[in-house]
N, C-alpha and C positions, 0 to 999 in steps of 0.2 A: 300616119310617121311620111313621109317620100324619102328616101333615099337616092342617092346619086352615086357616078362616080369619081373618084377623087384622081383626076387624070390616070397617069398608066401606073399606080401606087400597087393600082390592084384591092386597096380601100374603098368601097362601099360604105359611106357617109351618111347620118342622116340631115336632112335639110337645115336641122336647127340643131345645130352645135351649145355643148353649155361650155361656155371661160367662165375661169376658175376666177379671175382677179377679185371676184367679192370675196370671194373666202379667205382675203389677206387682210379686209376690210380698207380697200382703197376709197371705198367710196364713204361708207360708213362702217360704226361698230360692230357688230356682230355676236353673236351668240354660236359656239361652237357647234353647238350639237345640232342646231337648226342646220348650218351650214353640212354639216355632213347628211342629215336629212336631206338636204338638198338633192346633195348627189346621188341619195340611193333616188330620192322620185325624176331625176331626168332620166336615169339609167331604167328604171321601172315602165317607164312609159314612151320609151322607145329611142330615149338620144343615147346614139352610140359613139361622139365623137368629143372629149372631152380635151381639153388648150389649158396648160399652164404655164407658168415661168418661174425661174427665179425671182425673178424680181419684184412681183406682184406681193404688196405687203412685205418685201424682204425678210422671203423664203415663207413664209407665213400661209401664203395659198397652198403651196405644196407642200407642208406641214400639216393642215389641214386636210389638203386631198387626200394624200396618202392614209391617213385614219381611217376615211369610207372607201377609199379602194382595197385595203386590207379585207374589207367584208362582201367583193363585190367581185364574181366569174371575173379569171380577165380575158376569158372571152366573147364579154358581153360589151366590150366599150375599144376604140381606139385611144391611144393618151400620144400626146401632143407638150410637152414643151421646149423651151431654150435655153441658149446660150448668149453672152456677151452682155448683158446687163443686169446688174443686182443692187444691191444695196445693201448697208449695215447701219443700223442705230441713226435711221433717219438721213441718211446722205447715202444719193446716188452713185452708185460707183459704172464703172463700164471695161472691161478686159475683154477684148478682141483675140486674143492672141493664141494657137493651136493646143499648149500646153494645157491654159486656161479652160477654154473652150472641151476639152476632153475630159479634166477631173470634175468641169462642169456636170457635165452626160449624170457622171458615177454617183458624186455628190445629190443628183437630183431623184436619178434609179432609189436609193437609198431614202429618202425622206418621203416618195411616192409609194415605196415597198413596193416595187416590181423590179423586174431582173432586163428585163426590154422595155425599151421607148420603140413603138410605132413611129416617130414623127418629128424631129430633132431639127429647131427652127436658131437660127441666124437674128436674135431679135435685133430691130430696129436698127437695119445699117447706116441708116444716115449718120448716127453717132460716132461712126466712127472713117477713116480713109476705105472708097469701096474696093479700092484695090488690096485693100490687105484682107478685108470677107476673101473677095474671088481670090486671094494667092493663099493666105493662113490656113482662116478660120474656115472655107468650107472645107479644102480638104483633110483638116485633121477630124471633120463631121464625115466625109465620107471613108475616111481607112474605118469609122468606127463601125459603121454601113456596111462596109466590104468583111468586120468578122463580124456581123451578127449582133453587136450591140444595141443599134438602133435598125429599126427597120425604112425608113427615109429620110430625107434632107429635104427643106426647105429654108425661105428669106421670109422676115414681116419687116412692115415700116411702114409709114404714114404717106410716103411719096411714092409712087407708083414707078417712076420714071425709076430711080434708082432699083426698085425691083427686076425693071427693064433692063436696064445697063445692067446686072448683074448675071441673066442671064445671057446675054450680048458677049460678055466677056470671060463664062467660066466653058469649058468643056460641056458638049452634050450628055443629056446625062446625071449633069451632077445636082441641080437645083429640080426637083419633083414638083417641089409646091409654092406658092406663090400667098403670103397673107396680107392683107390689105385695108385699114379700119377706117370709116368715116367717110368714103368714095361710094357709098353705093346702098345710099338712104335716102330720105325724103328731100334735104337739102342740099346731096352734093352724090353725082352718078358718073364723075367723072373714071371711074371704075370701068365703065362702059367702054372708053376711046382704047383701053387696052387688050380686050377680051381676047380680042382675034391670034395681038399676037401671041399671046399665053396659051389659046387654044392650039397655034398652030404650030406649036413644040410637046403639048401633047400633057401641058405642066395645070395643075390642078388647082382649082385657084378657091379659095375659102376669104369669108367677106366675114369681117367685124364691126360691135358699134352700129347696129342698126337705128340706136336713137343720138348718134353723132356725140357721144360721152356725154350727153345728158339735155345737151342743147333740145333733142325732143322728147319732152318727157314734162310730168307735171309738178316734179320734184323741182324742176329747172337746172340749170347748169351749175356744177359748182363753182366755188370762187377760184379755182384756180386753172380751170376751165379757158384754154389762149384764143378761141377765135373771139375775132374781133366784135366790140360794141354793137355794131350796125348787124352783124347778121345774129346775135343773139337776139335783140329785140325784135328782128322779123321772126324766126324762129316762137318768141315767145307768142306773137300775135298767130301765128300758127296752132301753138298749146291752146290759144282761150278760144281760139274758132274751131276746134275742135272738139272742148268742154261746151260752146255753147250746142253741137251738135248733138252732146249725148256721146257721142263716140272717143275714148281717149287714145291720148294721140299714138300713146306707147303699139296700143294695139292696130293703128296702122301702120305704123311704121315697121314693127314688124312683120307683117302683111305682106309691105313696101319688098322689104328684101329678101323674102323667102320665098314668096310666090309670081314674083313677076318674069325674074330669069334663069331657067335651069341648067344656063352655062357657069353660073357660079352655083358651086358642089356644097356649101353649109356656109351658114349667119351663126358666128356667133354672139349669142345672147348673154349675160350675168347676172347670178343673184343669190342671195346666200338664203334666200326664204321658202321653202319647200312651195305653200300656196304659189308664190308669183312665177314659181316656176312652170307648176301644172296652168298656172291664167297665160305664160304664152305659149306655152303649147298647143291651149285650146286655140287664141290668136291665127296661129297657123293655120289649122284647121276650120276655122270659119272662110267665106268670102270675103274676097277685096272690095270695097265703096268704092269704085275708081274715079267716080264723079271725085267724092271727097282728095281722093288723090291730084288730081287736076287743080281742085280749090286752094290744096293745102300751097299748092306748088305756086299757086299765081299769088299770094299771099308773101310767100317767098321770094317771089322778086326777083330781083337782079342782083342777091344774095344767093342765087344756089350759085355752086358750085364754089364761093368763095370760101379760100385756105387759109389756114395758120400755121406756125410750125411747132413740131414736136416740141416738147418738155417732159 
């Protein structure tokens, strides 16, 4: 496992991070005992950065993760969770108020069986007024950071320009990390355009969803995937090409996102299956086929960097 500094947070994180969204049954139903074992497997094999949210599975992911974390020494991992996006009884809700943000942190700590969160993020900032995040949500989290309840403060979003705007419109040091997803993977490398900006401010860069939310998978994109059909079709052709080569597209996608740009501190993958966790770790340790990367990107062609709205 390779470890990288996460901006100026002082955290040194594994270049492959564990995204716990799968523990909430976000993609398909799970076995809780297996999901807990997946967390143990990740940590036992060198993954030291775990990311979750109360939104994933509408509290379920944090609850299941908490059952695993109570049996893992606290110095074995860094824990990241979020505020702002929630849900109940299958209905999505959003609340970026200062009061709700602070209450959410304490609620998450209880579910996660911890008394400290290493990194707290404002989740999917595009779902509210960015000015509100800058003037209300983030100051509330900074207050908790000053009290030692959380270690560091970050922001997440699908749209990197929103992350850039918030960094530009908040006091230096407010935002210590950014998490962007689906923009540093085989079909979209938009995040590269923003690395100089974030690095110049010593902000840690977290990448997520190397499989582009399922576009780059043998299983295929879920029905709810918001990508346009033209992009789905291009990615499906790329998957079939990799299959014909005997090289799983998942392997190539994870390798691409974790091995070609050390400026990105960690890339999050998600699985509630211990065997899949080990498989992803093995992908990172194998050399990447750069010729196949070029061929896949040629197949995706004019669908490279085609974007969609968050949902």
